[in-house]
C-alpha positions in Angstrom: 0.0 0.0 0.0 1.5 3.4 -1.0 2.3 5.9 1.6 0.4 9.2 1.9 2.1 12.4 0.7 1.9 13.8 4.3 4.0 10.8 5.5 6.7 11.5 2.9 6.8 15.2 3.8 7.2 14.3 7.5 10.2 12.1 6.7 11.8 14.9 4.7 11.2 17.5 7.5 12.7 15.2 10.0 15.8 14.8 7.8 16.3 18.6 7.5 14.6 19.4 4.2 12.8 22.7 3.7 9.8 23.3 1.5 8.8 26.2 -0.8 5.4 26.5 -2.4 5.3 26.4 -6.2 2.4 26.7 -8.6 -0.9 25.1 -7.6 -0.6 22.1 -5.4 3.2 21.7 -6.0 5.9 22.1 -3.3 9.6 22.0 -3.8 11.8 20.3 -1.1 15.5 21.1 -0.8 18.3 20.0 1.5 21.5 22.0 1.8 23.7 18.9 1.3 21.9 17.7 -1.8 22.0 19.4 -5.2 18.6 18.0 -6.5 15.2 19.1 -5.3 12.1 16.8 -4.8 8.9 18.1 -6.3 5.6 17.1 -4.7 2.2 17.5 -6.3 -1.1 16.7 -4.8 -2.8 17.0 -1.4 -1.4 15.6 1.8 -4.1 12.9 2.0 -3.4 11.6 -1.5 -1.5 8.4 -2.1 2.0 9.0 -3.2 3.1 7.8 -6.6 5.7 5.1 -6.6 8.3 7.2 -8.3 7.9 9.9 -5.6 8.4 7.3 -2.8 11.6 6.1 -4.6 12.9 9.7 -4.9 12.3 10.3 -1.2 13.9 7.0 -0.2 16.9 7.6 -2.5 17.4 11.1 -1.1 17.2 9.9 2.5 19.7 7.1 1.8 22.1 9.6 0.1 21.9 11.8 3.2 22.6 8.9 5.5 25.7 8.1 3.4 26.9 11.7 3.5 26.3 12.0 7.2 28.1 8.8 7.9 31.1 10.0 5.8 31.1 13.3 7.7 31.0 11.5 11.1 34.0 9.3 10.1 36.2 12.3 9.4 
């Protein structure tokens, strides 16, 4: 069962992402350590698309790797 958009947004907030509103129902999520933004569309109660869940999971994994490398230094 797909996650809700609000659940993905909570994960990103917890990881340090910030959001900016875009046109319509779109929001752009950025993190200072990552060059690429994640764009959400839809309402918080909507089911997230699989590609969006993958983007969020990939971004969170990349952040984990970066933070682990920083801690090892």
